[in-house]
mmCIF entry with sequence, helices, sheets and N, C-alpha, C, O atoms, coordinates in Angstrom:
data_MODEL
# 
_entry.id   MODEL 
# 
_entity.id                         1 
_entity.type                       polymer 
_entity.pdbx_number_of_molecules   1 
# 
_entity_poly.entity_id                      1 
_entity_poly.type                           'polypeptide(L)' 
_entity_poly.nstd_linkage                   no 
_entity_poly.nstd_monomer                   no 
_entity_poly.pdbx_seq_one_letter_code       MGSASFHHALAAHQAVAPPSRIAPSIAEALERQTRAMRALSPQAFPEAEDGGSGR 
_entity_poly.pdbx_seq_one_letter_code_can   MGSASFHHALAAHQAVAPPSRIAPSIAEALERQTRAMRALSPQAFPEAEDGGSGR 
_entity_poly.pdbx_strand_id                 A 
# 
loop_
_entity_poly_seq.entity_id 
_entity_poly_seq.num 
_entity_poly_seq.mon_id 
_entity_poly_seq.hetero 
1 1  MET n 
1 2  GLY n 
1 3  SER n 
1 4  ALA n 
1 5  SER n 
1 6  PHE n 
1 7  HIS n 
1 8  HIS n 
1 9  ALA n 
1 10 LEU n 
1 11 ALA n 
1 12 ALA n 
1 13 HIS n 
1 14 GLN n 
1 15 ALA n 
1 16 VAL n 
1 17 ALA n 
1 18 PRO n 
1 19 PRO n 
1 20 SER n 
1 21 ARG n 
1 22 ILE n 
1 23 ALA n 
1 24 PRO n 
1 25 SER n 
1 26 ILE n 
1 27 ALA n 
1 28 GLU n 
1 29 ALA n 
1 30 LEU n 
1 31 GLU n 
1 32 ARG n 
1 33 GLN n 
1 34 THR n 
1 35 ARG n 
1 36 ALA n 
1 37 MET n 
1 38 ARG n 
1 39 ALA n 
1 40 LEU n 
1 41 SER n 
1 42 PRO n 
1 43 GLN n 
1 44 ALA n 
1 45 PHE n 
1 46 PRO n 
1 47 GLU n 
1 48 ALA n 
1 49 GLU n 
1 50 ASP n 
1 51 GLY n 
1 52 GLY n 
1 53 SER n 
1 54 GLY n 
1 55 ARG n 
# 
_struct_asym.id          A 
_struct_asym.entity_id   1 
# 
loop_
_struct_conf.conf_type_id 
_struct_conf.id 
_struct_conf.pdbx_PDB_helix_id 
_struct_conf.beg_label_comp_id 
_struct_conf.beg_label_asym_id 
_struct_conf.beg_label_seq_id 
_struct_conf.pdbx_beg_PDB_ins_code 
_struct_conf.end_label_comp_id 
_struct_conf.end_label_asym_id 
_struct_conf.end_label_seq_id 
_struct_conf.pdbx_end_PDB_ins_code 
_struct_conf.beg_auth_comp_id 
_struct_conf.beg_auth_asym_id 
_struct_conf.beg_auth_seq_id 
_struct_conf.end_auth_comp_id 
_struct_conf.end_auth_asym_id 
_struct_conf.end_auth_seq_id 
_struct_conf.pdbx_PDB_helix_class 
_struct_conf.details 
_struct_conf.pdbx_PDB_helix_length 
HELX_P HELX_P1 AA1 ALA A 4  ? VAL A 16 ? ALA A 4  VAL A 16 1 ? 13 
HELX_P HELX_P2 AA2 PRO A 24 ? ALA A 44 ? PRO A 24 ALA A 44 1 ? 21 
HELX_P HELX_P3 AA3 PRO A 46 ? GLU A 49 ? PRO A 46 GLU A 49 1 ? 4  
# 
_struct_conf_type.id          HELX_P 
_struct_conf_type.criteria    ? 
_struct_conf_type.reference   ? 
# 
loop_
_atom_site.group_PDB 
_atom_site.id 
_atom_site.type_symbol 
_atom_site.label_atom_id 
_atom_site.label_alt_id 
_atom_site.label_comp_id 
_atom_site.label_asym_id 
_atom_site.label_entity_id 
_atom_site.label_seq_id 
_atom_site.pdbx_PDB_ins_code 
_atom_site.Cartn_x 
_atom_site.Cartn_y 
_atom_site.Cartn_z 
_atom_site.occupancy 
_atom_site.B_iso_or_equiv 
_atom_site.pdbx_formal_charge 
_atom_site.auth_seq_id 
_atom_site.auth_comp_id 
_atom_site.auth_asym_id 
_atom_site.auth_atom_id 
_atom_site.pdbx_PDB_model_num 
ATOM 1   N N  . MET A 1 1  ? -19.804 2.215   6.271   1.00 0.00 ? 1  MET A N  1 
ATOM 2   C CA . MET A 1 1  ? -19.485 2.950   7.477   1.00 0.00 ? 1  MET A CA 1 
ATOM 3   C C  . MET A 1 1  ? -18.917 4.320   7.103   1.00 0.00 ? 1  MET A C  1 
ATOM 4   O O  . MET A 1 1  ? -18.426 4.517   5.991   1.00 0.00 ? 1  MET A O  1 
ATOM 5   N N  . GLY A 1 2  ? -18.986 5.213   7.997   1.00 0.00 ? 2  GLY A N  1 
ATOM 6   C CA . GLY A 1 2  ? -18.482 6.557   7.743   1.00 0.00 ? 2  GLY A CA 1 
ATOM 7   C C  . GLY A 1 2  ? -19.619 7.549   7.705   1.00 0.00 ? 2  GLY A C  1 
ATOM 8   O O  . GLY A 1 2  ? -20.774 7.196   7.467   1.00 0.00 ? 2  GLY A O  1 
ATOM 9   N N  . SER A 1 3  ? -19.270 8.787   7.943   1.00 0.00 ? 3  SER A N  1 
ATOM 10  C CA . SER A 1 3  ? -20.278 9.835   7.965   1.00 0.00 ? 3  SER A CA 1 
ATOM 11  C C  . SER A 1 3  ? -20.753 10.162  6.552   1.00 0.00 ? 3  SER A C  1 
ATOM 12  O O  . SER A 1 3  ? -20.149 9.755   5.560   1.00 0.00 ? 3  SER A O  1 
ATOM 13  N N  . ALA A 1 4  ? -21.833 10.894  6.496   1.00 0.00 ? 4  ALA A N  1 
ATOM 14  C CA . ALA A 1 4  ? -22.371 11.298  5.198   1.00 0.00 ? 4  ALA A CA 1 
ATOM 15  C C  . ALA A 1 4  ? -21.376 12.184  4.456   1.00 0.00 ? 4  ALA A C  1 
ATOM 16  O O  . ALA A 1 4  ? -21.247 12.094  3.235   1.00 0.00 ? 4  ALA A O  1 
ATOM 17  N N  . SER A 1 5  ? -20.673 13.041  5.197   1.00 0.00 ? 5  SER A N  1 
ATOM 18  C CA . SER A 1 5  ? -19.703 13.923  4.537   1.00 0.00 ? 5  SER A CA 1 
ATOM 19  C C  . SER A 1 5  ? -18.528 13.116  3.984   1.00 0.00 ? 5  SER A C  1 
ATOM 20  O O  . SER A 1 5  ? -17.983 13.458  2.935   1.00 0.00 ? 5  SER A O  1 
ATOM 21  N N  . PHE A 1 6  ? -18.137 12.053  4.681   1.00 0.00 ? 6  PHE A N  1 
ATOM 22  C CA . PHE A 1 6  ? -17.078 11.181  4.166   1.00 0.00 ? 6  PHE A CA 1 
ATOM 23  C C  . PHE A 1 6  ? -17.505 10.550  2.847   1.00 0.00 ? 6  PHE A C  1 
ATOM 24  O O  . PHE A 1 6  ? -16.749 10.552  1.876   1.00 0.00 ? 6  PHE A O  1 
ATOM 25  N N  . HIS A 1 7  ? -18.715 10.013  2.817   1.00 0.00 ? 7  HIS A N  1 
ATOM 26  C CA . HIS A 1 7  ? -19.204 9.377   1.595   1.00 0.00 ? 7  HIS A CA 1 
ATOM 27  C C  . HIS A 1 7  ? -19.344 10.382  0.455   1.00 0.00 ? 7  HIS A C  1 
ATOM 28  O O  . HIS A 1 7  ? -19.100 10.050  -0.706  1.00 0.00 ? 7  HIS A O  1 
ATOM 29  N N  . HIS A 1 8  ? -19.729 11.588  0.783   1.00 0.00 ? 8  HIS A N  1 
ATOM 30  C CA . HIS A 1 8  ? -19.839 12.639  -0.232  1.00 0.00 ? 8  HIS A CA 1 
ATOM 31  C C  . HIS A 1 8  ? -18.456 12.954  -0.808  1.00 0.00 ? 8  HIS A C  1 
ATOM 32  O O  . HIS A 1 8  ? -18.290 13.063  -2.023  1.00 0.00 ? 8  HIS A O  1 
ATOM 33  N N  . ALA A 1 9  ? -17.467 13.097  0.079   1.00 0.00 ? 9  ALA A N  1 
ATOM 34  C CA . ALA A 1 9  ? -16.101 13.390  -0.372  1.00 0.00 ? 9  ALA A CA 1 
ATOM 35  C C  . ALA A 1 9  ? -15.540 12.225  -1.177  1.00 0.00 ? 9  ALA A C  1 
ATOM 36  O O  . ALA A 1 9  ? -14.875 12.437  -2.191  1.00 0.00 ? 9  ALA A O  1 
ATOM 37  N N  . LEU A 1 10 ? -15.800 11.006  -0.738  1.00 0.00 ? 10 LEU A N  1 
ATOM 38  C CA . LEU A 1 10 ? -15.325 9.831   -1.459  1.00 0.00 ? 10 LEU A CA 1 
ATOM 39  C C  . LEU A 1 10 ? -15.935 9.763   -2.856  1.00 0.00 ? 10 LEU A C  1 
ATOM 40  O O  . LEU A 1 10 ? -15.233 9.489   -3.828  1.00 0.00 ? 10 LEU A O  1 
ATOM 41  N N  . ALA A 1 11 ? -17.217 10.009  -2.955  1.00 0.00 ? 11 ALA A N  1 
ATOM 42  C CA . ALA A 1 11 ? -17.880 9.997   -4.253  1.00 0.00 ? 11 ALA A CA 1 
ATOM 43  C C  . ALA A 1 11 ? -17.307 11.077  -5.169  1.00 0.00 ? 11 ALA A C  1 
ATOM 44  O O  . ALA A 1 11 ? -17.125 10.844  -6.365  1.00 0.00 ? 11 ALA A O  1 
ATOM 45  N N  . ALA A 1 12 ? -17.025 12.246  -4.618  1.00 0.00 ? 12 ALA A N  1 
ATOM 46  C CA . ALA A 1 12 ? -16.446 13.323  -5.424  1.00 0.00 ? 12 ALA A CA 1 
ATOM 47  C C  . ALA A 1 12 ? -15.057 12.929  -5.915  1.00 0.00 ? 12 ALA A C  1 
ATOM 48  O O  . ALA A 1 12 ? -14.707 13.185  -7.068  1.00 0.00 ? 12 ALA A O  1 
ATOM 49  N N  . HIS A 1 13 ? -14.277 12.315  -5.056  1.00 0.00 ? 13 HIS A N  1 
ATOM 50  C CA . HIS A 1 13 ? -12.930 11.882  -5.449  1.00 0.00 ? 13 HIS A CA 1 
ATOM 51  C C  . HIS A 1 13 ? -13.006 10.816  -6.537  1.00 0.00 ? 13 HIS A C  1 
ATOM 52  O O  . HIS A 1 13 ? -12.286 10.889  -7.533  1.00 0.00 ? 13 HIS A O  1 
ATOM 53  N N  . GLN A 1 14 ? -13.866 9.840   -6.351  1.00 0.00 ? 14 GLN A N  1 
ATOM 54  C CA . GLN A 1 14 ? -13.983 8.761   -7.329  1.00 0.00 ? 14 GLN A CA 1 
ATOM 55  C C  . GLN A 1 14 ? -14.493 9.277   -8.668  1.00 0.00 ? 14 GLN A C  1 
ATOM 56  O O  . GLN A 1 14 ? -14.192 8.693   -9.709  1.00 0.00 ? 14 GLN A O  1 
ATOM 57  N N  . ALA A 1 15 ? -15.248 10.345  -8.655  1.00 0.00 ? 15 ALA A N  1 
ATOM 58  C CA . ALA A 1 15 ? -15.777 10.901  -9.898  1.00 0.00 ? 15 ALA A CA 1 
ATOM 59  C C  . ALA A 1 15 ? -14.680 11.531  -10.746 1.00 0.00 ? 15 ALA A C  1 
ATOM 60  O O  . ALA A 1 15 ? -14.791 11.567  -11.971 1.00 0.00 ? 15 ALA A O  1 
ATOM 61  N N  . VAL A 1 16 ? -13.612 12.035  -10.102 1.00 0.00 ? 16 VAL A N  1 
ATOM 62  C CA . VAL A 1 16 ? -12.568 12.709  -10.866 1.00 0.00 ? 16 VAL A CA 1 
ATOM 63  C C  . VAL A 1 16 ? -11.264 11.910  -10.930 1.00 0.00 ? 16 VAL A C  1 
ATOM 64  O O  . VAL A 1 16 ? -10.413 12.195  -11.772 1.00 0.00 ? 16 VAL A O  1 
ATOM 65  N N  . ALA A 1 17 ? -11.097 10.923  -10.063 1.00 0.00 ? 17 ALA A N  1 
ATOM 66  C CA . ALA A 1 17 ? -9.868  10.123  -10.072 1.00 0.00 ? 17 ALA A CA 1 
ATOM 67  C C  . ALA A 1 17 ? -9.877  9.203   -11.288 1.00 0.00 ? 17 ALA A C  1 
ATOM 68  O O  . ALA A 1 17 ? -10.857 8.498   -11.526 1.00 0.00 ? 17 ALA A O  1 
ATOM 69  N N  . PRO A 1 18 ? -8.797  9.206   -12.056 1.00 0.00 ? 18 PRO A N  1 
ATOM 70  C CA . PRO A 1 18 ? -8.762  8.332   -13.221 1.00 0.00 ? 18 PRO A CA 1 
ATOM 71  C C  . PRO A 1 18 ? -8.717  6.870   -12.791 1.00 0.00 ? 18 PRO A C  1 
ATOM 72  O O  . PRO A 1 18 ? -8.102  6.544   -11.775 1.00 0.00 ? 18 PRO A O  1 
ATOM 73  N N  . PRO A 1 19 ? -9.351  6.002   -13.540 1.00 0.00 ? 19 PRO A N  1 
ATOM 74  C CA . PRO A 1 19 ? -9.304  4.575   -13.200 1.00 0.00 ? 19 PRO A CA 1 
ATOM 75  C C  . PRO A 1 19 ? -7.874  4.047   -13.371 1.00 0.00 ? 19 PRO A C  1 
ATOM 76  O O  . PRO A 1 19 ? -7.076  4.608   -14.121 1.00 0.00 ? 19 PRO A O  1 
ATOM 77  N N  . SER A 1 20 ? -7.580  2.987   -12.679 1.00 0.00 ? 20 SER A N  1 
ATOM 78  C CA . SER A 1 20 ? -6.258  2.384   -12.767 1.00 0.00 ? 20 SER A CA 1 
ATOM 79  C C  . SER A 1 20 ? -6.019  1.873   -14.181 1.00 0.00 ? 20 SER A C  1 
ATOM 80  O O  . SER A 1 20 ? -6.901  1.272   -14.794 1.00 0.00 ? 20 SER A O  1 
ATOM 81  N N  . ARG A 1 21 ? -4.825  2.116   -14.684 1.00 0.00 ? 21 ARG A N  1 
ATOM 82  C CA . ARG A 1 21 ? -4.479  1.650   -16.029 1.00 0.00 ? 21 ARG A CA 1 
ATOM 83  C C  . ARG A 1 21 ? -3.547  0.455   -15.967 1.00 0.00 ? 21 ARG A C  1 
ATOM 84  O O  . ARG A 1 21 ? -2.992  0.041   -16.985 1.00 0.00 ? 21 ARG A O  1 
ATOM 85  N N  . ILE A 1 22 ? -3.374  -0.102  -14.777 1.00 0.00 ? 22 ILE A N  1 
ATOM 86  C CA . ILE A 1 22 ? -2.489  -1.247  -14.609 1.00 0.00 ? 22 ILE A CA 1 
ATOM 87  C C  . ILE A 1 22 ? -3.277  -2.520  -14.877 1.00 0.00 ? 22 ILE A C  1 
ATOM 88  O O  . ILE A 1 22 ? -4.379  -2.705  -14.360 1.00 0.00 ? 22 ILE A O  1 
ATOM 89  N N  . ALA A 1 23 ? -2.700  -3.387  -15.686 1.00 0.00 ? 23 ALA A N  1 
ATOM 90  C CA . ALA A 1 23 ? -3.335  -4.665  -15.981 1.00 0.00 ? 23 ALA A CA 1 
ATOM 91  C C  . ALA A 1 23 ? -3.452  -5.474  -14.692 1.00 0.00 ? 23 ALA A C  1 
ATOM 92  O O  . ALA A 1 23 ? -2.549  -5.427  -13.857 1.00 0.00 ? 23 ALA A O  1 
ATOM 93  N N  . PRO A 1 24 ? -4.544  -6.213  -14.514 1.00 0.00 ? 24 PRO A N  1 
ATOM 94  C CA . PRO A 1 24 ? -4.725  -7.004  -13.291 1.00 0.00 ? 24 PRO A CA 1 
ATOM 95  C C  . PRO A 1 24 ? -3.557  -7.949  -13.006 1.00 0.00 ? 24 PRO A C  1 
ATOM 96  O O  . PRO A 1 24 ? -3.180  -8.134  -11.849 1.00 0.00 ? 24 PRO A O  1 
ATOM 97  N N  . SER A 1 25 ? -2.988  -8.541  -14.041 1.00 0.00 ? 25 SER A N  1 
ATOM 98  C CA . SER A 1 25 ? -1.873  -9.469  -13.815 1.00 0.00 ? 25 SER A CA 1 
ATOM 99  C C  . SER A 1 25 ? -0.653  -8.740  -13.268 1.00 0.00 ? 25 SER A C  1 
ATOM 100 O O  . SER A 1 25 ? 0.087   -9.292  -12.455 1.00 0.00 ? 25 SER A O  1 
ATOM 101 N N  . ILE A 1 26 ? -0.439  -7.504  -13.709 1.00 0.00 ? 26 ILE A N  1 
ATOM 102 C CA . ILE A 1 26 ? 0.690   -6.713  -13.204 1.00 0.00 ? 26 ILE A CA 1 
ATOM 103 C C  . ILE A 1 26 ? 0.422   -6.299  -11.761 1.00 0.00 ? 26 ILE A C  1 
ATOM 104 O O  . ILE A 1 26 ? 1.326   -6.335  -10.927 1.00 0.00 ? 26 ILE A O  1 
ATOM 105 N N  . ALA A 1 27 ? -0.808  -5.907  -11.466 1.00 0.00 ? 27 ALA A N  1 
ATOM 106 C CA . ALA A 1 27 ? -1.159  -5.525  -10.099 1.00 0.00 ? 27 ALA A CA 1 
ATOM 107 C C  . ALA A 1 27 ? -0.972  -6.699  -9.145  1.00 0.00 ? 27 ALA A C  1 
ATOM 108 O O  . ALA A 1 27 ? -0.482  -6.519  -8.030  1.00 0.00 ? 27 ALA A O  1 
ATOM 109 N N  . GLU A 1 28 ? -1.357  -7.895  -9.573  1.00 0.00 ? 28 GLU A N  1 
ATOM 110 C CA . GLU A 1 28 ? -1.177  -9.083  -8.732  1.00 0.00 ? 28 GLU A CA 1 
ATOM 111 C C  . GLU A 1 28 ? 0.299   -9.376  -8.515  1.00 0.00 ? 28 GLU A C  1 
ATOM 112 O O  . GLU A 1 28 ? 0.703   -9.727  -7.406  1.00 0.00 ? 28 GLU A O  1 
ATOM 113 N N  . ALA A 1 29 ? 1.102   -9.236  -9.553  1.00 0.00 ? 29 ALA A N  1 
ATOM 114 C CA . ALA A 1 29 ? 2.540   -9.467  -9.426  1.00 0.00 ? 29 ALA A CA 1 
ATOM 115 C C  . ALA A 1 29 ? 3.157   -8.442  -8.473  1.00 0.00 ? 29 ALA A C  1 
ATOM 116 O O  . ALA A 1 29 ? 4.029   -8.782  -7.674  1.00 0.00 ? 29 ALA A O  1 
ATOM 117 N N  . LEU A 1 30 ? 2.714   -7.216  -8.554  1.00 0.00 ? 30 LEU A N  1 
ATOM 118 C CA . LEU A 1 30 ? 3.211   -6.173  -7.665  1.00 0.00 ? 30 LEU A CA 1 
ATOM 119 C C  . LEU A 1 30 ? 2.859   -6.487  -6.218  1.00 0.00 ? 30 LEU A C  1 
ATOM 120 O O  . LEU A 1 30 ? 3.683   -6.293  -5.325  1.00 0.00 ? 30 LEU A O  1 
ATOM 121 N N  . GLU A 1 31 ? 1.642   -6.969  -5.979  1.00 0.00 ? 31 GLU A N  1 
ATOM 122 C CA . GLU A 1 31 ? 1.237   -7.342  -4.629  1.00 0.00 ? 31 GLU A CA 1 
ATOM 123 C C  . GLU A 1 31 ? 2.096   -8.495  -4.100  1.00 0.00 ? 31 GLU A C  1 
ATOM 124 O O  . GLU A 1 31 ? 2.507   -8.474  -2.940  1.00 0.00 ? 31 GLU A O  1 
ATOM 125 N N  . ARG A 1 32 ? 2.369   -9.497  -4.939  1.00 0.00 ? 32 ARG A N  1 
ATOM 126 C CA . ARG A 1 32 ? 3.230   -10.616 -4.521  1.00 0.00 ? 32 ARG A CA 1 
ATOM 127 C C  . ARG A 1 32 ? 4.630   -10.123 -4.188  1.00 0.00 ? 32 ARG A C  1 
ATOM 128 O O  . ARG A 1 32 ? 5.223   -10.546 -3.195  1.00 0.00 ? 32 ARG A O  1 
ATOM 129 N N  . GLN A 1 33 ? 5.153   -9.235  -5.010  1.00 0.00 ? 33 GLN A N  1 
ATOM 130 C CA . GLN A 1 33 ? 6.495   -8.695  -4.783  1.00 0.00 ? 33 GLN A CA 1 
ATOM 131 C C  . GLN A 1 33 ? 6.535   -7.893  -3.477  1.00 0.00 ? 33 GLN A C  1 
ATOM 132 O O  . GLN A 1 33 ? 7.489   -8.009  -2.708  1.00 0.00 ? 33 GLN A O  1 
ATOM 133 N N  . THR A 1 34 ? 5.518   -7.095  -3.231  1.00 0.00 ? 34 THR A N  1 
ATOM 134 C CA . THR A 1 34 ? 5.466   -6.304  -2.006  1.00 0.00 ? 34 THR A CA 1 
ATOM 135 C C  . THR A 1 34 ? 5.411   -7.211  -0.779  1.00 0.00 ? 34 THR A C  1 
ATOM 136 O O  . THR A 1 34 ? 6.106   -6.966  0.207   1.00 0.00 ? 34 THR A O  1 
ATOM 137 N N  . ARG A 1 35 ? 4.580   -8.264  -0.838  1.00 0.00 ? 35 ARG A N  1 
ATOM 138 C CA . ARG A 1 35 ? 4.505   -9.199  0.289   1.00 0.00 ? 35 ARG A CA 1 
ATOM 139 C C  . ARG A 1 35 ? 5.852   -9.868  0.526   1.00 0.00 ? 35 ARG A C  1 
ATOM 140 O O  . ARG A 1 35 ? 6.279   -10.008 1.672   1.00 0.00 ? 35 ARG A O  1 
ATOM 141 N N  . ALA A 1 36 ? 6.523   -10.280 -0.539  1.00 0.00 ? 36 ALA A N  1 
ATOM 142 C CA . ALA A 1 36 ? 7.827   -10.933 -0.405  1.00 0.00 ? 36 ALA A CA 1 
ATOM 143 C C  . ALA A 1 36 ? 8.856   -9.979  0.192   1.00 0.00 ? 36 ALA A C  1 
ATOM 144 O O  . ALA A 1 36 ? 9.638   -10.375 1.056   1.00 0.00 ? 36 ALA A O  1 
ATOM 145 N N  . MET A 1 37 ? 8.864   -8.736  -0.256  1.00 0.00 ? 37 MET A N  1 
ATOM 146 C CA . MET A 1 37 ? 9.819   -7.762  0.273   1.00 0.00 ? 37 MET A CA 1 
ATOM 147 C C  . MET A 1 37 ? 9.566   -7.490  1.750   1.00 0.00 ? 37 MET A C  1 
ATOM 148 O O  . MET A 1 37 ? 10.513  -7.349  2.524   1.00 0.00 ? 37 MET A O  1 
ATOM 149 N N  . ARG A 1 38 ? 8.305   -7.414  2.146   1.00 0.00 ? 38 ARG A N  1 
ATOM 150 C CA . ARG A 1 38 ? 7.996   -7.190  3.561   1.00 0.00 ? 38 ARG A CA 1 
ATOM 151 C C  . ARG A 1 38 ? 8.402   -8.400  4.402   1.00 0.00 ? 38 ARG A C  1 
ATOM 152 O O  . ARG A 1 38 ? 8.871   -8.243  5.529   1.00 0.00 ? 38 ARG A O  1 
ATOM 153 N N  . ALA A 1 39 ? 8.225   -9.589  3.864   1.00 0.00 ? 39 ALA A N  1 
ATOM 154 C CA . ALA A 1 39 ? 8.601   -10.794 4.596   1.00 0.00 ? 39 ALA A CA 1 
ATOM 155 C C  . ALA A 1 39 ? 10.112  -10.874 4.775   1.00 0.00 ? 39 ALA A C  1 
ATOM 156 O O  . ALA A 1 39 ? 10.585  -11.344 5.810   1.00 0.00 ? 39 ALA A O  1 
ATOM 157 N N  . LEU A 1 40 ? 10.870  -10.426 3.791   1.00 0.00 ? 40 LEU A N  1 
ATOM 158 C CA . LEU A 1 40 ? 12.326  -10.504 3.854   1.00 0.00 ? 40 LEU A CA 1 
ATOM 159 C C  . LEU A 1 40 ? 12.969  -9.295  4.522   1.00 0.00 ? 40 LEU A C  1 
ATOM 160 O O  . LEU A 1 40 ? 14.157  -9.333  4.844   1.00 0.00 ? 40 LEU A O  1 
ATOM 161 N N  . SER A 1 41 ? 12.226  -8.252  4.730   1.00 0.00 ? 41 SER A N  1 
ATOM 162 C CA . SER A 1 41 ? 12.778  -7.027  5.297   1.00 0.00 ? 41 SER A CA 1 
ATOM 163 C C  . SER A 1 41 ? 13.471  -7.223  6.640   1.00 0.00 ? 41 SER A C  1 
ATOM 164 O O  . SER A 1 41 ? 14.554  -6.671  6.834   1.00 0.00 ? 41 SER A O  1 
ATOM 165 N N  . PRO A 1 42 ? 12.904  -7.982  7.579   1.00 0.00 ? 42 PRO A N  1 
ATOM 166 C CA . PRO A 1 42 ? 13.594  -8.158  8.866   1.00 0.00 ? 42 PRO A CA 1 
ATOM 167 C C  . PRO A 1 42 ? 14.961  -8.837  8.723   1.00 0.00 ? 42 PRO A C  1 
ATOM 168 O O  . PRO A 1 42 ? 15.869  -8.567  9.509   1.00 0.00 ? 42 PRO A O  1 
ATOM 169 N N  . GLN A 1 43 ? 15.109  -9.704  7.737   1.00 0.00 ? 43 GLN A N  1 
ATOM 170 C CA . GLN A 1 43 ? 16.401  -10.350 7.514   1.00 0.00 ? 43 GLN A CA 1 
ATOM 171 C C  . GLN A 1 43 ? 17.398  -9.370  6.905   1.00 0.00 ? 43 GLN A C  1 
ATOM 172 O O  . GLN A 1 43 ? 18.579  -9.380  7.251   1.00 0.00 ? 43 GLN A O  1 
ATOM 173 N N  . ALA A 1 44 ? 16.925  -8.539  6.012   1.00 0.00 ? 44 ALA A N  1 
ATOM 174 C CA . ALA A 1 44 ? 17.804  -7.595  5.330   1.00 0.00 ? 44 ALA A CA 1 
ATOM 175 C C  . ALA A 1 44 ? 18.170  -6.410  6.224   1.00 0.00 ? 44 ALA A C  1 
ATOM 176 O O  . ALA A 1 44 ? 19.266  -5.860  6.116   1.00 0.00 ? 44 ALA A O  1 
ATOM 177 N N  . PHE A 1 45 ? 17.252  -6.024  7.101   1.00 0.00 ? 45 PHE A N  1 
ATOM 178 C CA . PHE A 1 45 ? 17.456  -4.853  7.959   1.00 0.00 ? 45 PHE A CA 1 
ATOM 179 C C  . PHE A 1 45 ? 17.127  -5.217  9.407   1.00 0.00 ? 45 PHE A C  1 
ATOM 180 O O  . PHE A 1 45 ? 16.143  -4.716  9.952   1.00 0.00 ? 45 PHE A O  1 
ATOM 181 N N  . PRO A 1 46 ? 17.924  -6.074  10.041  1.00 0.00 ? 46 PRO A N  1 
ATOM 182 C CA . PRO A 1 46 ? 17.596  -6.521  11.405  1.00 0.00 ? 46 PRO A CA 1 
ATOM 183 C C  . PRO A 1 46 ? 17.612  -5.393  12.439  1.00 0.00 ? 46 PRO A C  1 
ATOM 184 O O  . PRO A 1 46 ? 16.898  -5.461  13.439  1.00 0.00 ? 46 PRO A O  1 
ATOM 185 N N  . GLU A 1 47 ? 18.414  -4.367  12.207  1.00 0.00 ? 47 GLU A N  1 
ATOM 186 C CA . GLU A 1 47 ? 18.473  -3.275  13.176  1.00 0.00 ? 47 GLU A CA 1 
ATOM 187 C C  . GLU A 1 47 ? 17.178  -2.478  13.216  1.00 0.00 ? 47 GLU A C  1 
ATOM 188 O O  . GLU A 1 47 ? 16.895  -1.829  14.223  1.00 0.00 ? 47 GLU A O  1 
ATOM 189 N N  . ALA A 1 48 ? 16.400  -2.507  12.172  1.00 0.00 ? 48 ALA A N  1 
ATOM 190 C CA . ALA A 1 48 ? 15.138  -1.763  12.138  1.00 0.00 ? 48 ALA A CA 1 
ATOM 191 C C  . ALA A 1 48 ? 14.117  -2.393  13.078  1.00 0.00 ? 48 ALA A C  1 
ATOM 192 O O  . ALA A 1 48 ? 13.250  -1.691  13.598  1.00 0.00 ? 48 ALA A O  1 
ATOM 193 N N  . GLU A 1 49 ? 14.203  -3.714  13.310  1.00 0.00 ? 49 GLU A N  1 
ATOM 194 C CA . GLU A 1 49 ? 13.248  -4.400  14.160  1.00 0.00 ? 49 GLU A CA 1 
ATOM 195 C C  . GLU A 1 49 ? 13.411  -4.024  15.629  1.00 0.00 ? 49 GLU A C  1 
ATOM 196 O O  . GLU A 1 49 ? 12.419  -3.874  16.342  1.00 0.00 ? 49 GLU A O  1 
ATOM 197 N N  . ASP A 1 50 ? 14.656  -3.869  16.089  1.00 0.00 ? 50 ASP A N  1 
ATOM 198 C CA . ASP A 1 50 ? 14.877  -3.577  17.506  1.00 0.00 ? 50 ASP A CA 1 
ATOM 199 C C  . ASP A 1 50 ? 14.766  -2.087  17.822  1.00 0.00 ? 50 ASP A C  1 
ATOM 200 O O  . ASP A 1 50 ? 14.913  -1.685  18.976  1.00 0.00 ? 50 ASP A O  1 
ATOM 201 N N  . GLY A 1 51 ? 14.513  -1.282  16.820  1.00 0.00 ? 51 GLY A N  1 
ATOM 202 C CA . GLY A 1 51 ? 14.336  0.143   17.034  1.00 0.00 ? 51 GLY A CA 1 
ATOM 203 C C  . GLY A 1 51 ? 15.629  0.914   17.164  1.00 0.00 ? 51 GLY A C  1 
ATOM 204 O O  . GLY A 1 51 ? 15.615  2.126   17.379  1.00 0.00 ? 51 GLY A O  1 
ATOM 205 N N  . GLY A 1 52 ? 16.747  0.221   17.034  1.00 0.00 ? 52 GLY A N  1 
ATOM 206 C CA . GLY A 1 52 ? 18.040  0.902   17.147  1.00 0.00 ? 52 GLY A CA 1 
ATOM 207 C C  . GLY A 1 52 ? 18.382  1.639   15.886  1.00 0.00 ? 52 GLY A C  1 
ATOM 208 O O  . GLY A 1 52 ? 17.955  1.264   14.794  1.00 0.00 ? 52 GLY A O  1 
ATOM 209 N N  . SER A 1 53 ? 19.151  2.682   16.037  1.00 0.00 ? 53 SER A N  1 
ATOM 210 C CA . SER A 1 53 ? 19.543  3.482   14.874  1.00 0.00 ? 53 SER A CA 1 
ATOM 211 C C  . SER A 1 53 ? 20.849  2.987   14.275  1.00 0.00 ? 53 SER A C  1 
ATOM 212 O O  . SER A 1 53 ? 21.236  3.415   13.188  1.00 0.00 ? 53 SER A O  1 
ATOM 213 N N  . GLY A 1 54 ? 21.541  2.074   14.985  1.00 0.00 ? 54 GLY A N  1 
ATOM 214 C CA . GLY A 1 54 ? 22.797  1.548   14.474  1.00 0.00 ? 54 GLY A CA 1 
ATOM 215 C C  . GLY A 1 54 ? 23.957  2.486   14.642  1.00 0.00 ? 54 GLY A C  1 
ATOM 216 O O  . GLY A 1 54 ? 25.021  2.259   14.066  1.00 0.00 ? 54 GLY A O  1 
ATOM 217 N N  . ARG A 1 55 ? 23.786  3.528   15.409  1.00 0.00 ? 55 ARG A N  1 
ATOM 218 C CA . ARG A 1 55 ? 24.858  4.515   15.602  1.00 0.00 ? 55 ARG A CA 1 
ATOM 219 C C  . ARG A 1 55 ? 25.567  4.288   16.896  1.00 0.00 ? 55 ARG A C  1 
ATOM 220 O O  . ARG A 1 55 ? 26.498  5.022   17.227  1.00 0.00 ? 55 ARG A O  1 
# 
């Protein structure tokens, strides 16, 4: 999906963007950590859920 110009720009970016140097096991661990932090965020910062500034 996407326009031809989008695909052209994406191809140009991928041609010059360096490949990831992170080991797959580290990337998976990072994803697990991010999911856990997002799951615990409402408990750690309950005021952020109700939109209040706490002031």
